All heavy atoms as a GROMACS GRO file, in nm:
protein
  598
    1MET      N    1  19.831  14.596  14.184
    1MET     CA    2  19.728  14.496  14.163
    1MET      C    3  19.707  14.419  14.294
    1MET      O    4  19.800  14.370  14.355
    1MET     CB    5  19.773  14.401  14.052
    1MET     CG    6  19.674  14.294  14.022
    1MET     SD    7  19.708  14.210  13.868
    1MET     CE    8  19.794  14.068  13.927
    2ILE      N    9  19.584  14.404  14.337
    2ILE     CA   10  19.550  14.331  14.458
    2ILE      C   11  19.502  14.192  14.418
    2ILE      O   12  19.415  14.177  14.332
    2ILE     CB   13  19.440  14.403  14.538
    2ILE    CG1   14  19.489  14.539  14.583
    2ILE    CG2   15  19.398  14.318  14.657
    2ILE    CD1   16  19.384  14.622  14.651
    3ARG      N   17  19.563  14.091  14.480
    3ARG     CA   18  19.524  13.954  14.450
    3ARG      C   19  19.453  13.893  14.571
    3ARG      O   20  19.481  13.930  14.684
    3ARG     CB   21  19.647  13.868  14.419
    3ARG     CG   22  19.716  13.911  14.293
    3ARG     CD   23  19.832  13.820  14.263
    3ARG     NE   24  19.935  13.837  14.366
    3ARG     CZ   25  20.028  13.749  14.392
    3ARG    NH1   26  20.032  13.636  14.326
    3ARG    NH2   27  20.119  13.772  14.485
    4ASP      N   28  19.365  13.801  14.544
    4ASP     CA   29  19.301  13.725  14.651
    4ASP      C   30  19.397  13.614  14.690
    4ASP      O   31  19.403  13.509  14.629
    4ASP     CB   32  19.168  13.667  14.602
    4ASP     CG   33  19.097  13.588  14.710
    4ASP    OD1   34  19.123  13.614  14.829
    4ASP    OD2   35  19.017  13.501  14.675
    5VAL      N   36  19.476  13.638  14.793
    5VAL     CA   37  19.578  13.543  14.834
    5VAL      C   38  19.524  13.461  14.951
    5VAL      O   39  19.483  13.517  15.053
    5VAL     CB   40  19.708  13.616  14.876
    5VAL    CG1   41  19.813  13.517  14.917
    5VAL    CG2   42  19.756  13.705  14.763
    6HIS      N   43  19.524  13.331  14.936
    6HIS     CA   44  19.476  13.244  15.043
    6HIS      C   45  19.546  13.109  15.036
    6HIS      O   46  19.610  13.076  14.937
    6HIS     CB   47  19.324  13.227  15.034
    6HIS     CG   48  19.279  13.156  14.911
    6HIS    ND1   49  19.264  13.219  14.790
    6HIS    CD2   50  19.246  13.026  14.891
    6HIS    CE1   51  19.223  13.131  14.699
    6HIS    NE2   52  19.212  13.014  14.758
    7SER      N   53  19.535  13.034  15.143
    7SER     CA   54  19.588  12.898  15.150
    7SER      C   55  19.472  12.802  15.166
    7SER      O   56  19.370  12.837  15.226
    7SER     CB   57  19.682  12.884  15.269
    7SER     OG   58  19.792  12.970  15.256
    8GLU      N   59  19.487  12.683  15.111
    8GLU     CA   60  19.382  12.583  15.122
    8GLU      C   61  19.437  12.452  15.176
    8GLU      O   62  19.551  12.416  15.150
    8GLU     CB   63  19.317  12.555  14.986
    8GLU     CG   64  19.232  12.667  14.936
    8GLU     CD   65  19.152  12.629  14.814
    8GLU    OE1   66  19.181  12.526  14.748
    8GLU    OE2   67  19.060  12.703  14.782
    9ILE      N   68  19.353  12.385  15.251
    9ILE     CA   69  19.381  12.250  15.300
    9ILE      C   70  19.263  12.165  15.255
    9ILE      O   71  19.147  12.200  15.281
    9ILE     CB   72  19.391  12.247  15.454
    9ILE    CG1   73  19.505  12.334  15.502
    9ILE    CG2   74  19.407  12.104  15.503
    9ILE    CD1   75  19.506  12.356  15.651
   10ALA      N   76  19.292  12.055  15.188
   10ALA     CA   77  19.185  11.965  15.143
   10ALA      C   78  19.209  11.826  15.202
   10ALA      O   79  19.321  11.776  15.202
   10ALA     CB   80  19.183  11.957  14.991
   11VAL      N   81  19.101  11.767  15.252
   11VAL     CA   82  19.106  11.631  15.306
   11VAL      C   83  19.005  11.548  15.228
   11VAL      O   84  18.888  11.585  15.219
   11VAL     CB   85  19.072  11.630  15.457
   11VAL    CG1   86  19.074  11.488  15.511
   11VAL    CG2   87  19.168  11.719  15.535
   12SER      N   88  19.053  11.437  15.172
   12SER     CA   89  18.966  11.350  15.090
   12SER      C   90  18.967  11.209  15.143
   12SER      O   91  19.060  11.166  15.211
   12SER     CB   92  19.017  11.347  14.946
   12SER     OG   93  19.013  11.474  14.888
   13ASP      N   94  18.861  11.137  15.109
   13ASP     CA   95  18.858  10.994  15.135
   13ASP      C   96  18.815  10.922  15.008
   13ASP      O   97  18.782  10.986  14.909
   13ASP     CB   98  18.764  10.961  15.252
   13ASP     CG   99  18.617  10.982  15.221
   13ASP    OD1  100  18.582  10.999  15.101
   13ASP    OD2  101  18.536  10.982  15.313
   14ASN      N  102  18.822  10.793  15.009
   14ASN     CA  103  18.775  10.716  14.894
   14ASN      C  104  18.662  10.625  14.938
   14ASN      O  105  18.649  10.513  14.891
   14ASN     CB  106  18.889  10.636  14.830
   14ASN     CG  107  18.956  10.541  14.928
   14ASN    OD1  108  18.923  10.540  15.046
   14ASN    ND2  109  19.049  10.462  14.880
   15GLY      N  110  18.579  10.678  15.026
   15GLY     CA  111  18.466  10.603  15.081
   15GLY      C  112  18.346  10.601  14.988
   15GLY      O  113  18.359  10.619  14.867
   16SER      N  114  18.230  10.585  15.046
   16SER     CA  115  18.107  10.569  14.967
   16SER      C  116  18.042  10.700  14.929
   16SER      O  117  17.941  10.702  14.860
   16SER     CB  118  18.007  10.484  15.045
   16SER     OG  119  17.975  10.547  15.167
   17GLY      N  120  18.097  10.812  14.972
   17GLY     CA  121  18.037  10.942  14.941
   17GLY      C  122  17.918  10.968  15.031
   17GLY      O  123  17.878  10.885  15.112
   18ILE      N  124  17.864  11.087  15.020
   18ILE     CA  125  17.748  11.126  15.100
   18ILE      C  126  17.630  11.131  15.004
   18ILE      O  127  17.631  11.205  14.907
   18ILE     CB  128  17.772  11.261  15.170
   18ILE    CG1  129  17.894  11.250  15.261
   18ILE    CG2  130  17.648  11.303  15.248
   18ILE    CD1  131  17.939  11.381  15.318
   19HIS      N  132  17.529  11.054  15.034
   19HIS     CA  133  17.420  11.032  14.939
   19HIS      C  134  17.325  11.148  14.919
   19HIS      O  135  17.275  11.168  14.811
   19HIS     CB  136  17.341  10.907  14.978
   19HIS     CG  137  17.422  10.782  14.966
   19HIS    ND1  138  17.436  10.714  14.849
   19HIS    CD2  139  17.497  10.716  15.057
   19HIS    CE1  140  17.515  10.611  14.866
   19HIS    NE2  141  17.554  10.609  14.993
   20GLN      N  142  17.298  11.226  15.023
   20GLN     CA  143  17.198  11.330  15.006
   20GLN      C  144  17.228  11.451  15.093
   20GLN      O  145  17.278  11.440  15.202
   20GLN     CB  146  17.060  11.275  15.040
   20GLN     CG  147  17.052  11.212  15.178
   20GLN     CD  148  16.920  11.140  15.197
   20GLN    OE1  149  16.821  11.178  15.137
   20GLN    NE2  150  16.918  11.039  15.280
   21ARG      N  151  17.198  11.567  15.039
   21ARG     CA  152  17.207  11.694  15.112
   21ARG      C  153  17.339  11.709  15.187
   21ARG      O  154  17.343  11.743  15.304
   21ARG     CB  155  17.088  11.708  15.206
   21ARG     CG  156  16.957  11.710  15.128
   21ARG     CD  157  16.838  11.704  15.215
   21ARG     NE  158  16.836  11.815  15.309
   21ARG     CZ  159  16.729  11.871  15.355
   21ARG    NH1  160  16.612  11.830  15.314
   21ARG    NH2  161  16.735  11.968  15.441
   22PHE      N  162  17.451  11.683  15.118
   22PHE     CA  163  17.580  11.684  15.185
   22PHE      C  164  17.620  11.820  15.240
   22PHE      O  165  17.704  11.829  15.328
   22PHE     CB  166  17.691  11.627  15.097
   22PHE     CG  167  17.714  11.701  14.968
   22PHE    CD1  168  17.796  11.811  14.965
   22PHE    CD2  169  17.655  11.657  14.851
   22PHE    CE1  170  17.818  11.879  14.846
   22PHE    CE2  171  17.677  11.723  14.733
   22PHE     CZ  172  17.760  11.834  14.730
   23ALA      N  173  17.560  11.930  15.193
   23ALA     CA  174  17.593  12.062  15.248
   23ALA      C  175  17.551  12.073  15.394
   23ALA      O  176  17.604  12.153  15.469
   23ALA     CB  177  17.527  12.171  15.166
   24ARG      N  178  17.458  11.990  15.438
   24ARG     CA  179  17.410  11.994  15.577
   24ARG      C  180  17.510  11.935  15.676
   24ARG      O  181  17.491  11.945  15.795
   24ARG     CB  182  17.277  11.920  15.589
   24ARG     CG  183  17.166  11.994  15.518
   24ARG     CD  184  17.029  11.964  15.572
   24ARG     NE  185  17.021  11.984  15.716
   24ARG     CZ  186  16.948  11.908  15.796
   24ARG    NH1  187  16.877  11.808  15.746
   24ARG    NH2  188  16.944  11.931  15.925
   25VAL      N  189  17.617  11.872  15.630
   25VAL     CA  190  17.712  11.813  15.723
   25VAL      C  191  17.780  11.918  15.810
   25VAL      O  192  17.840  11.885  15.911
   25VAL     CB  193  17.819  11.725  15.652
   25VAL    CG1  194  17.753  11.609  15.581
   25VAL    CG2  195  17.906  11.806  15.560
   26PHE      N  196  17.771  12.045  15.772
   26PHE     CA  197  17.826  12.153  15.853
   26PHE      C  198  17.727  12.200  15.960
   26PHE      O  199  17.760  12.283  16.043
   26PHE     CB  200  17.868  12.272  15.766
   26PHE     CG  201  17.988  12.241  15.680
   26PHE    CD1  202  17.975  12.238  15.542
   26PHE    CD2  203  18.112  12.218  15.736
   26PHE    CE1  204  18.085  12.212  15.462
   26PHE    CE2  205  18.223  12.191  15.657
   26PHE     CZ  206  18.209  12.188  15.519
   27ASP      N  207  17.604  12.149  15.958
   27ASP     CA  208  17.503  12.185  16.059
   27ASP      C  209  17.529  12.106  16.187
   27ASP      O  210  17.560  11.986  16.182
   27ASP     CB  211  17.362  12.152  16.009
   27ASP     CG  212  17.318  12.236  15.892
   27ASP    OD1  213  17.386  12.334  15.860
   27ASP    OD2  214  17.214  12.200  15.832
   28ARG      N  215  17.514  12.176  16.300
   28ARG     CA  216  17.533  12.106  16.428
   28ARG      C  217  17.432  11.994  16.444
   28ARG      O  218  17.315  12.008  16.407
   28ARG     CB  219  17.517  12.205  16.544
   28ARG     CG  220  17.636  12.297  16.556
   28ARG     CD  221  17.620  12.387  16.673
   28ARG     NE  222  17.511  12.481  16.641
   28ARG     CZ  223  17.459  12.566  16.726
   28ARG    NH1  224  17.501  12.570  16.850
   28ARG    NH2  225  17.364  12.646  16.689
   29PHE      N  226  17.478  11.882  16.495
   29PHE     CA  227  17.400  11.763  16.527
   29PHE      C  228  17.343  11.690  16.406
   29PHE      O  229  17.266  11.596  16.420
   29PHE     CB  230  17.288  11.796  16.627
   29PHE     CG  231  17.335  11.868  16.748
   29PHE    CD1  232  17.297  11.999  16.772
   29PHE    CD2  233  17.422  11.807  16.837
   29PHE    CE1  234  17.343  12.067  16.883
   29PHE    CE2  235  17.468  11.874  16.949
   29PHE     CZ  236  17.428  12.004  16.972
   30TYR      N  237  17.380  11.731  16.283
   30TYR     CA  238  17.330  11.662  16.164
   30TYR      C  239  17.402  11.529  16.146
   30TYR      O  240  17.523  11.520  16.161
   30TYR     CB  241  17.350  11.749  16.039
   30TYR     CG  242  17.305  11.677  15.913
   30TYR    CD1  243  17.170  11.660  15.886
   30TYR    CD2  244  17.398  11.625  15.824
   30TYR    CE1  245  17.128  11.594  15.772
   30TYR    CE2  246  17.357  11.559  15.710
   30TYR     CZ  247  17.222  11.543  15.686
   30TYR     OH  248  17.181  11.477  15.573
   31ARG      N  249  17.326  11.427  16.113
   31ARG     CA  250  17.382  11.296  16.083
   31ARG      C  251  17.327  11.253  15.947
   31ARG      O  252  17.207  11.245  15.927
   31ARG     CB  253  17.338  11.193  16.187
   31ARG     CG  254  17.373  11.233  16.327
   31ARG     CD  255  17.469  11.134  16.383
   31ARG     NE  256  17.506  11.174  16.518
   31ARG     CZ  257  17.515  11.090  16.616
   31ARG    NH1  258  17.488  10.965  16.596
   31ARG    NH2  259  17.554  11.132  16.734
   32ALA      N  260  17.416  11.223  15.856
   32ALA     CA  261  17.375  11.187  15.720
   32ALA      C  262  17.304  11.052  15.716
   32ALA      O  263  17.208  11.036  15.644
   32ALA     CB  264  17.496  11.184  15.627
   33ASP      N  265  17.350  10.958  15.796
   33ASP     CA  266  17.292  10.824  15.794
   33ASP      C  267  17.293  10.767  15.936
   33ASP      O  268  17.395  10.716  15.981
   33ASP     CB  269  17.373  10.734  15.701
   33ASP     CG  270  17.311  10.596  15.683
   33ASP    OD1  271  17.210  10.566  15.751
   33ASP    OD2  272  17.363  10.519  15.601
   34PRO      N  273  17.181  10.778  16.008
   34PRO     CA  274  17.176  10.732  16.147
   34PRO      C  275  17.212  10.584  16.164
   34PRO      O  276  17.263  10.544  16.268
   34PRO     CB  277  17.031  10.755  16.189
   34PRO     CG  278  16.974  10.850  16.089
   34PRO     CD  279  17.054  10.832  15.963
   35SER      N  280  17.191  10.502  16.063
   35SER     CA  281  17.220  10.359  16.077
   35SER      C  282  17.370  10.332  16.081
   35SER      O  283  17.413  10.225  16.122
   35SER     CB  284  17.155  10.281  15.963
   35SER     OG  285  17.215  10.314  15.840
   36ARG      N  286  17.452  10.430  16.037
   36ARG     CA  287  17.597  10.411  16.038
   36ARG      C  288  17.661  10.491  16.151
   36ARG      O  289  17.778  10.524  16.146
   36ARG     CB  290  17.655  10.455  15.904
   36ARG     CG  291  17.612  10.364  15.792
   36ARG     CD  292  17.659  10.408  15.657
   36ARG     NE  293  17.784  10.480  15.661
   36ARG     CZ  294  17.844  10.530  15.557
   36ARG    NH1  295  17.787  10.517  15.439
   36ARG    NH2  296  17.957  10.595  15.566
   37SER      N  297  17.587  10.520  16.254
   37SER     CA  298  17.635  10.602  16.364
   37SER      C  299  17.754  10.539  16.435
   37SER      O  300  17.756  10.419  16.460
   37SER     CB  301  17.522  10.624  16.464
   37SER     OG  302  17.572  10.696  16.574
   38SER      N  303  17.851  10.622  16.466
   38SER     CA  304  17.968  10.575  16.539
   38SER      C  305  17.967  10.627  16.683
   38SER      O  306  18.068  10.624  16.750
   38SER     CB  307  18.095  10.620  16.468
   38SER     OG  308  18.100  10.761  16.466
   39GLY      N  309  17.855  10.678  16.729
   39GLY     CA  310  17.844  10.726  16.865
   39GLY      C  311  17.884  10.872  16.881
   39GLY      O  312  17.887  10.922  16.991
   40GLY      N  313  17.915  10.942  16.775
   40GLY     CA  314  17.952  11.082  16.783
   40GLY      C  315  17.830  11.170  16.804
   40GLY      O  316  17.715  11.126  16.798
   41ALA      N  317  17.857  11.299  16.828
   41ALA     CA  318  17.748  11.393  16.855
   41ALA      C  319  17.709  11.475  16.732
   41ALA      O  320  17.616  11.553  16.737
   41ALA     CB  321  17.788  11.488  16.968
   42GLY      N  322  17.780  11.459  16.622
   42GLY     CA  323  17.749  11.536  16.503
   42GLY      C  324  17.797  11.679  16.510
   42GLY      O  325  17.737  11.769  16.451
   43LEU      N  326  17.905  11.704  16.583
   43LEU     CA  327  17.956  11.840  16.600
   43LEU      C  328  18.087  11.867  16.525
   43LEU      O  329  18.125  11.981  16.508
   43LEU     CB  330  17.979  11.870  16.749
   43LEU     CG  331  17.854  11.883  16.833
   43LEU    CD1  332  17.892  11.892  16.980
   43LEU    CD2  333  17.775  12.005  16.791
   44GLY      N  334  18.156  11.765  16.482
   44GLY     CA  335  18.290  11.780  16.425
   44GLY      C  336  18.304  11.884  16.316
   44GLY      O  337  18.378  11.982  16.331
   45LEU      N  338  18.233  11.868  16.205
   45LEU     CA  339  18.247  11.962  16.094
   45LEU      C  340  18.185  12.098  16.125
   45LEU      O  341  18.229  12.200  16.073
   45LEU     CB  342  18.190  11.904  15.965
   45LEU     CG  343  18.275  11.794  15.902
   45LEU    CD1  344  18.202  11.733  15.782
   45LEU    CD2  345  18.411  11.847  15.861
   46ALA      N  346  18.084  12.101  16.211
   46ALA     CA  347  18.026  12.230  16.252
   46ALA      C  348  18.129  12.311  16.328
   46ALA      O  349  18.144  12.433  16.306
   46ALA     CB  350  17.901  12.208  16.338
   47LEU      N  351  18.204  12.246  16.417
   47LEU     CA  352  18.310  12.314  16.491
   47LEU      C  353  18.422  12.359  16.398
   47LEU      O  354  18.474  12.470  16.409
   47LEU     CB  355  18.366  12.224  16.600
   47LEU     CG  356  18.275  12.200  16.720
   47LEU    CD1  357  18.334  12.094  16.812
   47LEU    CD2  358  18.251  12.329  16.795
   48VAL      N  359  18.461  12.272  16.305
   48VAL     CA  360  18.566  12.308  16.209
   48VAL      C  361  18.526  12.432  16.130
   48VAL      O  362  18.604  12.527  16.118
   48VAL     CB  363  18.595  12.189  16.113
   48VAL    CG1  364  18.679  12.233  15.995
   48VAL    CG2  365  18.661  12.076  16.188
   49LYS      N  366  18.404  12.433  16.078
   49LYS     CA  367  18.358  12.548  16.000
   49LYS      C  368  18.357  12.676  16.083
   49LYS      O  369  18.399  12.782  16.037
   49LYS     CB  370  18.220  12.521  15.941
   49LYS     CG  371  18.173  12.633  15.850
   49LYS     CD  372  18.039  12.602  15.789
   49LYS     CE  373  18.000  12.717  15.698
   49LYS     NZ  374  17.863  12.708  15.654
   50SER      N  375  18.310  12.667  16.206
   50SER     CA  376  18.307  12.785  16.293
   50SER      C  377  18.446  12.840  16.319
   50SER      O  378  18.469  12.962  16.313
   50SER     CB  379  18.241  12.751  16.427
   50SER     OG  380  18.106  12.721  16.409
   51ILE      N  381  18.541  12.753  16.346
   51ILE     CA  382  18.679  12.797  16.372
   51ILE      C  383  18.741  12.859  16.247
   51ILE      O  384  18.805  12.964  16.254
   51ILE     CB  385  18.763  12.679  16.424
   51ILE    CG1  386  18.714  12.639  16.563
   51ILE    CG2  387  18.912  12.714  16.426
   51ILE    CD1  388  18.768  12.506  16.612
   52VAL      N  389  18.720  12.797  16.133
   52VAL     CA  390  18.774  12.850  16.007
   52VAL      C  391  18.716  12.989  15.980
   52VAL      O  392  18.788  13.082  15.943
   52VAL     CB  393  18.744  12.754  15.890
   52VAL    CG1  394  18.775  12.818  15.756
   52VAL    CG2  395  18.823  12.625  15.906
   53GLU      N  396  18.585  13.005  15.999
   53GLU     CA  397  18.521  13.134  15.974
   53GLU      C  398  18.568  13.241  16.072
   53GLU      O  399  18.580  13.358  16.036
   53GLU     CB  400  18.369  13.120  15.976
   53GLU     CG  401  18.317  13.046  15.854
   53GLU     CD  402  18.168  13.021  15.855
   53GLU    OE1  403  18.103  13.040  15.961
   53GLU    OE2  404  18.115  12.980  15.750
   54LEU      N  405  18.598  13.202  16.197
   54LEU     CA  406  18.653  13.298  16.293
   54LEU      C  407  18.788  13.354  16.247
   54LEU      O  408  18.826  13.464  16.283
   54LEU     CB  409  18.670  13.232  16.430
   54LEU     CG  410  18.543  13.214  16.512
   54LEU    CD1  411  18.572  13.128  16.635
   54LEU    CD2  412  18.486  13.349  16.553
   55HIS      N  413  18.858  13.277  16.166
   55HIS     CA  414  18.987  13.321  16.113
   55HIS      C  415  18.974  13.382  15.973
   55HIS      O  416  19.074  13.400  15.904
   55HIS     CB  417  19.085  13.204  16.112
   55HIS     CG  418  19.126  13.161  16.250
   55HIS    ND1  419  19.222  13.227  16.322
   55HIS    CD2  420  19.080  13.061  16.329
   55HIS    CE1  421  19.236  13.169  16.440
   55HIS    NE2  422  19.149  13.068  16.447
   56GLY      N  423  18.852  13.413  15.933
   56GLY     CA  424  18.828  13.478  15.804
   56GLY      C  425  18.828  13.385  15.686
   56GLY      O  426  18.833  13.428  15.571
   57GLY      N  427  18.818  13.255  15.710
   57GLY     CA  428  18.821  13.157  15.603
   57GLY      C  429  18.685  13.101  15.570
   57GLY      O  430  18.582  13.151  15.615
   58SER      N  431  18.686  12.995  15.493
   58SER     CA  432  18.562  12.929  15.454
   58SER      C  433  18.585  12.778  15.443
   58SER      O  434  18.698  12.732  15.430
   58SER     CB  435  18.511  12.983  15.320
   58SER     OG  436  18.604  12.955  15.218
   59ALA      N  437  18.475  12.703  15.450
   59ALA     CA  438  18.480  12.558  15.437
   59ALA      C  439  18.378  12.516  15.331
   59ALA      O  440  18.270  12.571  15.324
   59ALA     CB  441  18.449  12.492  15.571
   60ARG      N  442  18.418  12.420  15.250
   60ARG     CA  443  18.324  12.368  15.150
   60ARG      C  444  18.346  12.218  15.136
   60ARG      O  445  18.450  12.164  15.173
   60ARG     CB  446  18.339  12.440  15.017
   60ARG     CG  447  18.469  12.419  14.946
   60ARG     CD  448  18.476  12.503  14.816
   60ARG     NE  449  18.596  12.477  14.742
   60ARG     CZ  450  18.713  12.534  14.764
   60ARG    NH1  451  18.727  12.622  14.860
   60ARG    NH2  452  18.818  12.503  14.691
   61ILE      N  453  18.246  12.152  15.082
   61ILE     CA  454  18.252  12.007  15.068
   61ILE      C  455  18.206  11.968  14.929
   61ILE      O  456  18.117  12.031  14.871
   61ILE     CB  457  18.166  11.938  15.178
   61ILE    CG1  458  18.189  11.787  15.176
   61ILE    CG2  459  18.020  11.972  15.163
   61ILE    CD1  460  18.134  11.716  15.298
   62GLN      N  461  18.269  11.866  14.875
   62GLN     CA  462  18.229  11.807  14.747
   62GLN      C  463  18.219  11.657  14.771
   62GLN      O  464  18.307  11.598  14.835
   62GLN     CB  465  18.331  11.834  14.638
   62GLN     CG  466  18.342  11.981  14.599
   62GLN     CD  467  18.451  12.000  14.496
   62GLN    OE1  468  18.562  11.955  14.513
   62GLN    NE2  469  18.417  12.071  14.389
   63SER      N  470  18.115  11.596  14.719
   63SER     CA  471  18.098  11.452  14.739
   63SER      C  472  18.039  11.390  14.613
   63SER      O  473  17.953  11.449  14.548
   63SER     CB  474  18.007  11.425  14.858
   63SER     OG  475  18.003  11.288  14.886
   64GLU      N  476  18.089  11.273  14.583
   64GLU     CA  477  18.039  11.197  14.470
   64GLU      C  478  17.999  11.060  14.523
   64GLU      O  479  18.083  10.988  14.581
   64GLU     CB  480  18.151  11.180  14.366
   64GLU     CG  481  18.108  11.203  14.224
   64GLU     CD  482  18.226  11.187  14.131
   64GLU    OE1  483  18.323  11.261  14.146
   64GLU    OE2  484  18.217  11.098  14.043
   65VAL      N  485  17.873  11.024  14.507
   65VAL     CA  486  17.824  10.896  14.559
   65VAL      C  487  17.905  10.782  14.499
   65VAL      O  488  17.935  10.781  14.380
   65VAL     CB  489  17.673  10.880  14.528
   65VAL    CG1  490  17.624  10.743  14.570
   65VAL    CG2  491  17.594  10.989  14.596
   66SER      N  492  17.943  10.688  14.584
   66SER     CA  493  18.021  10.569  14.548
   66SER      C  494  18.164  10.600  14.506
   66SER      O  495  18.231  10.515  14.451
   66SER     CB  496  17.952  10.490  14.435
   66SER     OG  497  17.825  10.448  14.478
   67ARG      N  498  18.211  10.724  14.532
   67ARG     CA  499  18.348  10.757  14.491
   67ARG      C  500  18.428  10.821  14.604
   67ARG      O  501  18.520  10.761  14.654
   67ARG     CB  502  18.347  10.847  14.368
   67ARG     CG  503  18.281  10.778  14.251
   67ARG     CD  504  18.326  10.824  14.117
   67ARG     NE  505  18.464  10.858  14.105
   67ARG     CZ  506  18.550  10.796  14.030
   67ARG    NH1  507  18.512  10.690  13.965
   67ARG    NH2  508  18.673  10.838  14.018
   68ALA      N  509  18.396  10.942  14.644
   68ALA     CA  510  18.479  11.012  14.741
   68ALA      C  511  18.411  11.136  14.795
   68ALA      O  512  18.314  11.184  14.738
   68ALA     CB  513  18.612  11.051  14.678
   69THR      N  514  18.466  11.186  14.905
   69THR     CA  515  18.424  11.313  14.963
   69THR      C  516  18.549  11.394  14.992
   69THR      O  517  18.649  11.340  15.039
   69THR     CB  518  18.345  11.291  15.094
   69THR    OG1  519  18.229  11.213  15.065
   69THR    CG2  520  18.303  11.424  15.157
   70THR      N  521  18.543  11.524  14.961
   70THR     CA  522  18.655  11.615  14.989
   70THR      C  523  18.603  11.735  15.064
   70THR      O  524  18.506  11.799  15.022
   70THR     CB  525  18.723  11.662  14.859
   70THR    OG1  526  18.771  11.548  14.786
   70THR    CG2  527  18.840  11.756  14.888
   71VAL      N  528  18.666  11.766  15.177
   71VAL     CA  529  18.638  11.887  15.253
   71VAL      C  530  18.756  11.980  15.233
   71VAL      O  531  18.872  11.941  15.252
   71VAL     CB  532  18.619  11.857  15.404
   71VAL    CG1  533  18.599  11.985  15.481
   71VAL    CG2  534  18.501  11.763  15.424
   72THR      N  535  18.730  12.103  15.189
   72THR     CA  536  18.835  12.201  15.163
   72THR      C  537  18.817  12.321  15.255
   72THR      O  538  18.709  12.378  15.263
   72THR     CB  539  18.832  12.247  15.016
   72THR    OG1  540  18.843  12.131  14.931
   72THR    CG2  541  18.946  12.342  14.986
   73LEU      N  542  18.925  12.357  15.323
   73LEU     CA  543  18.927  12.475  15.410
   73LEU      C  544  19.016  12.579  15.346
   73LEU      O  545  19.128  12.549  15.307
   73LEU     CB  546  18.981  12.438  15.548
   73LEU     CG  547  18.919  12.317  15.617
   73LEU    CD1  548  18.990  12.288  15.747
   73LEU    CD2  549  18.771  12.337  15.637
   74SER      N  550  18.965  12.702  15.334
   74SER     CA  551  19.041  12.814  15.276
   74SER      C  552  19.065  12.918  15.383
   74SER      O  553  18.972  12.956  15.455
   74SER     CB  554  18.965  12.877  15.159
   74SER     OG  555  18.947  12.784  15.056
   75PHE      N  556  19.189  12.966  15.392
   75PHE     CA  557  19.228  13.067  15.490
   75PHE      C  558  19.293  13.183  15.418
   75PHE      O  559  19.376  13.161  15.330
   75PHE     CB  560  19.330  13.011  15.590
   75PHE     CG  561  19.277  12.900  15.675
   75PHE    CD1  562  19.294  12.768  15.635
   75PHE    CD2  563  19.213  12.926  15.792
   75PHE    CE1  564  19.247  12.664  15.715
   75PHE    CE2  565  19.165  12.823  15.872
   75PHE     CZ  566  19.182  12.692  15.833
   76PRO      N  567  19.260  13.307  15.456
   76PRO     CA  568  19.330  13.421  15.396
   76PRO      C  569  19.472  13.428  15.450
   76PRO      O  570  19.497  13.396  15.565
   76PRO     CB  571  19.248  13.542  15.443
   76PRO     CG  572  19.183  13.496  15.570
   76PRO     CD  573  19.160  13.350  15.553
   77ASN      N  574  19.564  13.463  15.364
   77ASN     CA  575  19.702  13.485  15.408
   77ASN      C  576  19.713  13.624  15.465
   77ASN      O  577  19.668  13.720  15.404
   77ASN     CB  578  19.800  13.468  15.292
   77ASN     CG  579  19.811  13.324  15.246
   77ASN    OD1  580  19.777  13.232  15.319
   77ASN    ND2  581  19.858  13.305  15.124
   78LYS      N  582  19.772  13.635  15.580
   78LYS     CA  583  19.792  13.767  15.642
   78LYS      C  584  19.921  13.826  15.588
   78LYS      O  585  20.027  13.768  15.602
   78LYS     CB  586  19.803  13.753  15.795
   78LYS     CG  587  19.685  13.682  15.857
   78LYS     CD  588  19.561  13.766  15.853
   78LYS     CE  589  19.450  13.693  15.928
   78LYS     NZ  590  19.324  13.752  15.916
   79LEU      N  591  19.911  13.941  15.522
   79LEU     CA  592  20.029  14.006  15.465
   79LEU      C  593  20.078  14.118  15.553
   79LEU      O  594  20.008  14.186  15.618
   79LEU     CB  595  20.000  14.057  15.326
   79LEU     CG  596  19.958  13.950  15.224
   79LEU    CD1  597  19.922  14.015  15.093
   79LEU    CD2  598  20.070  13.851  15.204
   0.00000   0.00000   0.00000
């Protein structure tokens, strides 16, 4: 029997959530809310996703407005 064996890392916050189109946070230079800019270039999660995919993994995000955001990275286990 072949199983889909992988490892996951999840990072969560208890912030305000992402209000709209949160799947775009993996796009280069995307900023969800320009008024809350911290001076970054909008590359962080795009780079993370690219690196994870280079290793055969995937990245996904879940967000609930006024509650939390969780970014989950999945990596295949090398057997």
